[in-house]
C-alpha positions in Angstrom: 106.5 62.4 67.7 105.4 65.1 65.2 104.5 63.8 61.8 105.4 65.8 58.6 102.3 67.0 56.6 103.2 65.0 53.4 103.8 61.8 55.3 100.6 62.4 57.3 98.6 62.7 54.1 100.1 59.5 52.7 99.4 57.6 55.9 95.7 58.8 55.8 95.4 57.8 52.2 96.9 54.3 52.8 94.7 53.8 55.9 91.5 54.8 54.0 92.3 52.7 51.0 93.3 49.8 53.1 90.0 50.0 55.1 88.0 50.1 51.8 89.8 47.1 50.3 89.5 45.0 53.4 85.8 45.7 53.7 85.3 45.0 50.1 87.2 41.8 50.3 85.4 40.7 53.5 81.9 41.4 52.2 82.2 40.5 48.5 85.3 38.3 48.2 86.2 39.8 44.8 88.9 38.4 42.5 92.5 39.5 42.7 92.2 41.6 39.6 89.2 43.4 41.0 91.1 44.1 44.2 93.9 45.6 42.3 91.6 47.8 40.2 89.8 49.0 43.4 93.2 49.9 45.0 94.1 52.0 41.9 90.7 53.7 41.9 90.9 54.4 45.6 94.4 55.8 45.2 93.3 58.1 42.4 90.2 59.3 44.2 91.9 59.7 47.6 94.8 61.6 46.1 92.5 64.0 44.3 90.5 64.5 47.6 93.6 65.2 49.6 94.8 67.8 47.0 91.4 69.5 47.1 91.5 69.5 50.9 94.9 71.1 51.0 93.8 73.8 48.6 90.8 74.6 50.8 92.8 74.7 54.0 95.3 77.1 52.4 92.6 79.5 51.2 93.2 82.7 53.2 89.7 83.9 52.3 88.2 81.0 54.2 90.5 81.3 57.2 90.4 85.1 57.5 86.8 86.1 56.7 84.4 83.3 57.7 83.2 82.8 61.2 83.8 79.5 62.9 80.2 78.5 62.4 80.5 79.1 58.7 83.8 77.2 58.5 82.3 74.1 60.1 79.3 74.2 57.7 81.6 74.8 54.7 83.8 71.9 55.9 80.8 69.6 56.2 79.6 70.6 52.6 83.1 70.0 51.3 83.4 66.6 53.0 80.0 65.7 51.6 81.0 66.9 48.1 84.2 64.9 48.2 82.3 61.8 49.4 79.7 62.2 46.6 82.3 62.8 43.9 84.4 59.8 45.0 81.3 57.6 45.2 80.1 58.5 41.7 83.6 58.4 40.3 84.2 55.0 41.7 80.8 53.8 40.7 81.5 54.8 37.1 84.9 53.2 37.1 83.5 50.0 38.6 80.7 50.1 36.0 77.8 50.4 38.5 75.2 51.7 36.0 72.2 49.7 36.9 68.9 51.6 36.7 68.1 50.3 40.2 71.5 50.6 42.0 72.5 54.1 40.9 69.3 55.9 41.9 69.2 54.0 45.2 72.8 55.2 45.8 71.9 58.7 45.0 68.9 58.6 47.4 71.1 57.2 50.2 73.7 59.9 49.6 71.1 62.7 49.6 69.7 61.4 52.9 73.1 61.1 54.4 74.1 64.5 53.2 71.1 66.2 54.7 71.7 64.5 58.1 75.4 65.4 57.9 74.7 69.1 57.2 72.2 69.3 60.0 74.6 67.7 62.5 77.4 70.0 61.2 75.1 73.0 61.7 74.2 72.0 65.3 77.9 71.4 66.2 78.8 74.7 64.6 76.2 76.5 66.7 77.4 74.9 69.9 81.1 75.7 69.1 80.2 79.2 68.2 78.1 79.7 71.4 81.1 78.5 73.6 83.4 80.9 71.8 80.9 83.7 72.2 80.8 83.1 76.0 84.6 83.2 76.1 84.7 86.4 74.0 82.1 88.1 76.1 83.9 87.1 79.3 87.2 88.5 77.9 85.5 91.7 76.9 83.9 92.2 80.4 87.3 91.4 82.1 89.0 93.9 79.8 86.4 96.5 80.8 87.2 96.1 84.4 84.7 93.6 85.7 87.3 91.4 87.5 84.5 89.2 89.0 83.8 87.8 85.5 83.7 84.1 85.1 82.5 81.9 82.3 80.6 78.6 82.7 82.5 75.4 82.4 79.9 73.1 80.8 82.1 70.3 79.5 85.3 68.4 79.9 86.5 68.9 76.3 89.0 71.6 75.0 86.4 74.3 75.6 86.0 73.2 79.2 89.8 73.3 79.6 90.0 76.8 78.1 87.1 78.0 80.2 88.7 76.7 83.4 92.0 78.3 82.4 90.1 81.6 81.7 88.5 81.5 85.1 91.8 80.8 86.8 93.4 83.7 85.0 90.5 86.0 85.9 90.8 84.9 89.6 94.5 85.6 89.5 93.9 89.0 88.0 91.3 89.8 90.6 93.6 88.7 93.4 96.5 90.7 92.0 94.2 93.8 91.7 93.1 93.4 95.3 96.7 93.0 96.5 97.6 96.1 94.5 94.7 98.0 96.1 95.7 96.9 99.5 99.3 97.8 98.9 98.3 101.3 97.6 96.1 101.7 100.7 98.9 100.6 102.9 101.3 103.0 101.2 99.0 105.9 101.8 98.6 104.9 105.5 102.3 104.4 105.8 103.1 107.8 104.3 100.6 109.5 106.6 101.9 107.6 109.7 105.5 108.4 108.9 104.7 112.1 108.3 102.9 112.3 111.6 105.5 110.5 113.6 108.3 112.6 112.1 106.6 115.9 112.3 105.6 115.6 116.0 109.1 115.3 117.6 110.6 117.7 115.1 108.0 120.4 115.9 108.5 119.8 119.7 112.3 120.0 119.5 112.2 123.1 117.3 109.7 124.8 119.6 111.9 124.2 122.7 115.1 125.2 120.9 113.5 128.4 119.6 112.3 129.2 123.1 115.9 129.0 124.3 117.2 131.0 121.3 114.6 133.7 121.7 115.2 134.1 125.4 111.7 132.9 126.4 113.4 130.4 128.7 116.3 132.1 130.5 116.7 130.3 133.8 119.7 127.9 133.6 117.7 125.0 135.1 114.8 125.5 132.6 117.2 125.7 129.7 118.9 122.4 130.7 115.4 120.8 130.9 114.5 122.1 127.5 117.8 120.8 126.1 117.3 117.4 127.7 113.8 117.1 126.2 115.0 118.3 122.8 117.7 115.6 122.9 115.0 113.1 123.8 112.9 114.1 120.8 116.0 113.8 118.6 116.7 110.3 120.0 113.1 109.4 119.2 113.6 110.6 115.6 116.8 108.6 115.4 115.1 105.4 116.6 112.2 106.0 114.2 114.6 106.5 111.2 116.5 103.3 112.2 113.3 101.3 112.4 112.2 102.6 109.0 115.6 101.8 107.5 115.5 98.3 109.0 112.0 97.7 107.8 112.9 98.9 104.3 115.8 96.4 104.2 113.4 93.6 105.2 110.8 94.6 102.6 113.4 94.9 99.9 115.0 91.5 100.8 118.3 93.3 101.3 118.8 92.3 104.9 121.6 89.8 105.1 121.9 87.5 108.1 125.3 86.7 109.6 124.6 83.4 111.3 126.9 82.2 114.1 126.5 79.5 116.6 125.0 81.5 119.5 124.0 80.3 123.0 120.4 81.3 123.3 120.6 81.4 127.1 123.4 84.0 127.1 121.5 86.0 124.5 118.4 86.1 126.6 120.3 87.1 129.8 122.2 89.9 128.1 119.0 91.3 126.6 117.2 91.2 129.9 120.1 92.9 131.7 120.1 95.7 129.1 116.4 96.4 129.8 116.5 95.9 133.6 116.8 99.6 134.3 113.8 100.5 132.1 111.7 97.9 133.7 112.7 98.9 137.2 111.9 102.6 136.5 108.4 101.5 135.7 108.1 99.1 138.6 108.0 96.0 136.4 109.8 92.9 137.5 111.8 91.0 134.8 112.1 87.2 135.2 113.9 84.6 133.2 113.0 80.9 132.9 115.9 79.1 131.2 116.9 75.4 131.2 120.2 74.4 132.6 121.6 73.5 129.2 120.8 74.5 125.6 122.9 73.8 122.6 124.0 76.8 120.6 121.8 77.6 117.5 123.0 79.1 114.2 121.4 82.5 114.2 122.2 86.2 113.6 122.6 87.1 117.3 122.4 90.8 116.7 119.1 90.5 114.8 117.6 88.0 117.2 118.5 90.2 120.1 116.7 93.0 118.2 113.6 90.8 118.2 113.9 90.2 121.9 114.4 93.9 122.6 111.2 94.8 120.6 109.1 92.1 122.4 110.4 93.1 125.9 109.9 96.8 125.3 106.4 96.1 124.1 105.7 93.9 127.2 107.2 96.4 129.6 105.2 99.2 128.0 101.9 97.4 128.5 102.6 96.0 131.9 101.3 98.0 134.9 103.5 98.8 138.0 104.0 95.8 140.2 103.5 93.5 137.2 106.0 91.1 135.8 107.5 90.1 132.4 108.9 86.6 132.0 111.3 85.5 129.3 111.5 81.7 128.8 113.5 79.7 126.3 113.3 76.0 125.5 115.0 73.5 123.2 112.4 71.6 121.0 115.1 69.6 119.2 114.5 70.8 115.6 114.1 74.4 116.8 114.6 76.8 119.7 111.6 78.6 121.1 111.4 81.8 123.1 108.5 83.2 125.0 107.9 86.7 126.4 104.9 86.7 128.8 103.5 89.8 130.6 100.8 90.4 133.2 99.3 93.4 131.4 95.7 94.0 130.4 96.0 91.9 127.2 95.2 92.7 123.6 91.6 92.8 122.4 90.7 89.9 120.2 89.7 92.3 117.4 93.2 93.9 117.4 95.2 90.7 117.7 95.3 89.9 113.9 96.6 93.4 113.2 99.5 93.7 115.7 102.0 92.8 113.0 100.9 95.7 110.8 103.1 98.7 110.4 102.3 101.7 112.6 99.4 99.7 114.2 98.5 100.9 117.7 95.7 99.5 119.7 95.1 103.0 120.9 96.0 105.4 118.1 96.0 108.4 120.4 98.8 106.9 122.5 101.9 107.5 120.5 104.2 108.0 123.5 105.0 106.3 126.7 104.7 108.0 130.1 108.3 109.1 129.9 107.9 110.6 126.5 109.4 107.9 124.4 107.9 107.6 121.0 105.9 104.4 120.2 106.0 104.1 116.4 104.2 100.8 116.0 107.0 99.3 113.9 108.6 97.1 116.5 106.4 94.0 116.1 106.6 94.3 112.3 110.4 94.4 112.4 110.4 91.4 114.9 108.3 89.4 112.5 110.4 90.3 109.5 113.6 89.2 111.3 112.1 85.9 112.5 110.7 85.2 109.0 114.2 85.7 107.5 115.5 83.0 109.9 112.8 80.7 108.5 111.0 80.7 111.8 107.6 81.5 113.1 106.2 84.1 115.5 102.8 84.5 117.1 100.9 86.1 120.0 98.2 84.9 122.3 96.3 87.1 124.8 93.6 87.0 127.3 91.7 90.0 128.6 93.1 91.1 132.0 95.4 88.1 132.0 98.3 89.4 129.9 99.9 88.5 126.6 102.4 85.9 125.4 104.6 86.5 122.4 106.5 83.4 121.2 108.8 82.7 118.3 110.8 79.7 117.1 113.9 79.5 115.0 114.9 76.2 113.3 118.3 74.7 113.9 118.9 73.8 110.2 120.2 77.3 109.4 123.8 77.0 108.3 126.2 79.2 110.2 128.4 81.6 108.2 
């Protein structure tokens, strides 16, 4: 509970006077009259001391101009002065005027005062040094040295403040590094988008201009140019759709419409939709499904999108006469799906980056054999959708043995 200043001063005065009276009574066993006189003298001296202290604390010159070191020394001198005045005042009131007692008291006070001032000076130096370290650290941090840290040499308030400063500096350094990485990613993203948009646009424009200018006049050649131009337009459309979907994920604007969906049916429909693409490449599509699986509350359209991206990626990297297998299993609290291929695998150095936007293990291979654009956004979109479902997605790969992509979606998602 917070104590009011006036009440706090009264309590300090009562406590000090009470302590003095109790010690006097315990050591000297004075008479009742002497105890009453001492209480009056202590009240007068203590009250005057508190008034002087309040005036000193309210002095703006002391608080605004002096350094902390000077303030501590001034405070020590003030405390010593108050102690000396109270001692001499009480001595006079109590009629201590012996030629032996009073000089001895003065000597003791002088000795105590010297020791007190020295201790106050040492404490002031240490406090000032700790503050200088913090001020220097703050200055270097403000000048851009984000690796700045200050030593934590104690467990007192300075230690707490130093630890807080170091934590703040570490947070600023992490935020700056994240900002730098985001800026670098933004530049790379802009360059990748520009390249992937420019290439099909230039190709389609060149073919259409060739038809327009009569460079290609044979009907069969014109039909082929039109077909290839439409293919480039489809590539552009898919790229724009991927970018829009990724933008929704990054902005947190993608909304899931969860419905109780049979995962087995979802897998079979997705595999059927890509069977023709796999057959044209000579890749066999297999399914490995249990006899029964309970429906799971998911956004079926979005999860099918994940499966399509993973299957397209697997088919793309599986050689002819290879196989891609889709398996699903019920783990109780979640449903897990695996897509395994028999391709060449992903190099260990590339595996941590496969979820990055526009990442391609071979940057020069932006198209499939049939001319379809490979933007490098599919796995990033798949991860974003699975993350929105509160699930996990990962990949394992062995050189010349193939790759396995797997993801899990918890059952605790509430259906719409």
